C-alpha positions as CSV (number, residue, x, y, z in Angstrom):
1,P,-80.2,-106.9,21.0
2,Y,-80.4,-110.2,21.8
3,E,-78.4,-113.5,20.7
4,L,-80.4,-116.6,20.7
5,T,-78.4,-120.4,21.0
6,I,-80.4,-123.4,19.8
7,G,-77.8,-126.8,20.1
8,G,-78.9,-130.2,19.3
9,I,-81.1,-129.5,16.4
10,V,-81.2,-133.3,14.5
11,D,-83.7,-133.0,10.9
12,V,-86.4,-136.3,10.4
13,L,-83.3,-138.8,8.5
14,G,-80.5,-137.9,11.8
15,N,-79.1,-135.7,10.0
16,A,-77.6,-133.1,13.0
17,V,-75.7,-129.7,12.7
18,S,-72.5,-130.0,14.1
19,G,-72.4,-127.1,17.1
20,E,-74.7,-124.3,17.8
21,L,-77.2,-122.1,16.1
22,K,-76.8,-118.4,16.8
23,Q,-79.6,-115.5,15.6
24,S,-79.7,-112.1,16.9
25,C,-82.6,-110.4,17.6
26,I,-83.5,-106.9,18.5
27,A,-87.0,-106.7,21.2
28,P,-89.6,-104.2,19.7
29,A,-90.8,-101.1,21.5
30,A,-93.3,-102.2,22.0
31,Y,-95.9,-105.8,22.4
32,Q,-96.5,-107.0,19.0
33,P,-98.9,-110.3,18.8
34,F,-97.5,-113.8,17.3
35,T,-99.3,-114.0,14.0
36,P,-98.7,-117.3,12.6
37,L,-97.2,-118.3,9.4
38,A,-99.5,-119.9,6.9
39,D,-98.8,-123.4,5.7
40,T,-99.8,-123.5,2.1
41,S,-97.6,-126.0,1.1
42,P,-98.6,-129.8,0.2
43,P,-96.3,-132.1,2.0
44,K,-93.2,-133.8,0.4
45,V,-91.5,-137.3,0.3
46,L,-87.7,-136.7,1.9
47,G,-87.2,-140.3,0.9
48,V,-87.6,-144.8,0.5
49,L,-86.2,-146.8,2.9
50,P,-86.4,-150.7,2.5
51,K,-86.9,-151.8,5.3
52,S,-87.6,-155.6,4.3
53,P,-87.8,-157.7,0.7
54,T,-91.7,-156.9,1.5
55,G,-91.5,-153.1,3.4
56,L,-90.6,-149.8,2.3
57,L,-90.3,-146.5,5.1
58,V,-91.5,-143.3,3.7
59,Q,-90.1,-140.2,5.1
60,F,-92.0,-137.3,4.6
61,D,-90.9,-133.3,5.2
62,K,-94.1,-132.6,7.9
63,K,-97.3,-134.8,9.3
64,V,-99.6,-135.3,7.2
65,S,-103.2,-137.0,7.8
66,P,-103.2,-140.7,8.9
67,A,-106.5,-141.7,6.8
68,D,-104.6,-140.5,3.8
69,A,-100.8,-142.3,4.6
70,G,-102.8,-145.2,5.8
71,T,-104.3,-145.9,2.3
72,A,-102.8,-148.0,0.1
73,A,-104.7,-146.9,-2.8
74,N,-102.1,-143.6,-2.4
75,Y,-99.2,-145.0,-3.4
76,A,-97.7,-147.2,-6.4
77,I,-95.0,-148.7,-7.3
78,L,-93.4,-148.5,-11.1
79,A,-90.1,-150.8,-12.5
80,T,-87.9,-150.2,-15.2
81,S,-88.3,-153.6,-16.4
82,G,-90.0,-156.6,-14.9
83,T,-93.5,-156.5,-12.7
84,P,-93.4,-154.0,-9.8
85,P,-93.9,-155.4,-5.8
86,T,-98.3,-154.5,-5.4
87,V,-98.5,-151.9,-2.6
88,L,-100.7,-154.5,-0.2
89,G,-101.0,-152.0,3.2
90,A,-100.2,-149.1,4.8
91,A,-99.7,-147.7,8.3
92,L,-98.9,-144.1,9.7
93,Q,-95.8,-144.1,12.0
94,G,-93.2,-142.3,13.1
95,G,-94.5,-139.0,15.2
96,G,-97.6,-139.0,11.4
97,T,-94.0,-137.9,9.4
98,S,-93.8,-141.4,8.5
99,A,-95.5,-144.8,6.5
100,L,-94.6,-148.2,6.3
101,L,-96.0,-149.9,3.5
102,S,-95.9,-153.9,2.9
103,T,-95.3,-154.1,-0.9
104,G,-94.9,-157.9,-2.6
105,L,-91.3,-158.7,-2.7
106,Q,-88.9,-156.5,-4.0
107,A,-86.3,-157.9,-6.6
108,P,-82.3,-156.9,-4.6
109,E,-81.2,-153.4,-5.5
110,A,-83.9,-153.6,-8.6
111,A,-84.8,-150.3,-10.2
112,Y,-87.9,-148.8,-8.8
113,T,-89.8,-146.0,-8.4
114,L,-92.5,-145.2,-5.5
115,V,-95.6,-142.8,-6.7
116,V,-97.3,-140.7,-3.8
117,K,-100.4,-139.2,-4.4
118,N,-103.3,-137.7,-2.6
119,I,-101.0,-137.3,1.1
120,S,-103.1,-133.9,3.0
121,D,-101.3,-133.2,5.4
122,L,-102.5,-131.6,8.8
123,A,-103.0,-127.7,8.0
124,S,-106.1,-125.6,7.8
125,P,-107.3,-126.1,5.2
126,P,-105.5,-129.2,4.4
127,N,-102.5,-129.4,1.9
128,V,-102.6,-132.2,-0.4
129,L,-99.7,-133.2,-2.2
130,T,-101.1,-134.7,-6.2
131,E,-98.5,-136.7,-6.9
132,Q,-94.4,-137.3,-6.4
133,Q,-92.6,-139.8,-7.9
134,V,-89.0,-141.1,-6.1
135,K,-86.9,-143.7,-7.0
136,F,-85.3,-146.2,-4.5
137,K,-83.3,-149.7,-4.6
138,G,-85.1,-153.0,-4.0
139,F,-83.7,-154.3,-0.4
140,G,-81.3,-156.3,-0.3
141,D,-77.2,-156.1,-1.6
142,T,-76.2,-158.2,-4.3
143,T,-72.5,-157.4,-3.5
144,P,-70.5,-160.4,-1.7
145,P,-68.5,-159.8,1.4
146,K,-65.0,-158.7,1.3
147,L,-62.3,-159.5,3.4
148,T,-60.6,-156.1,4.9
149,F,-58.6,-157.9,7.1
150,A,-56.9,-161.5,7.7
151,G,-53.6,-161.3,10.5
152,A,-51.9,-164.0,12.7
153,I,-53.0,-163.9,16.8
154,S,-50.9,-167.4,17.4
155,P,-49.1,-169.7,15.6
156,T,-52.7,-171.9,15.1
157,E,-55.0,-168.7,14.9
158,I,-56.4,-166.4,12.7
159,V,-58.2,-163.4,12.6
160,L,-60.6,-162.7,9.9
161,A,-62.2,-159.3,9.1
162,F,-65.5,-158.5,6.5
163,S,-67.0,-155.9,5.1
164,E,-70.7,-157.0,6.2
165,P,-72.0,-159.4,8.6
166,L,-71.9,-163.3,7.4
167,A,-74.2,-165.7,7.4
168,P,-74.1,-168.2,10.3
C-alpha cells in the first residue's frame, strides 16, 4: 500500500484546505492503462463579483470557450426593481475560468440576477451551459463608516480608526 500526501490545495475562489490531504492506495498486480474520465457536465457559474460600478467578474467551475465567454449576448442582467444595467462587453480571463463583463452603471447594493447562457466548456464534444441565473448585489456600499477606536496619544493628539477607508 501507498499513501499519497497533498498540500497547498486552493480552489478557484481562494478557499484553501487547511493541512494536508492523505489518500491510501494499493498498486495493481499488473499494469492498467489510465482511462480518462469522460467530461459530460456543462460548466457552472460559481459566483458573480462586482469589480467596479460598470464591471462584473463571472467565475466558472472549469475552463470555458473563449468565443462563448467573450460574447456579451450570452449574458443579461435582471433587476428586482428599476432598470437593470446592460451587458456591453465580455472578455475571458483567469486562465479561461472567468469572464470580465463591462456593464451599464450598477446601482450600489441593488438586487440583480445575472443570466448566463450558451457557454461551452473545452471538452470534446463540448458541454453547454444552456442557462443559469445567479443573484448578486450591485457594486458599492451604502453603509457609512463606523468609528471603531479612538485614543489619546498625547495631550493634543488622538488616533481614530474607522471600519473602512475614508475619502481624502
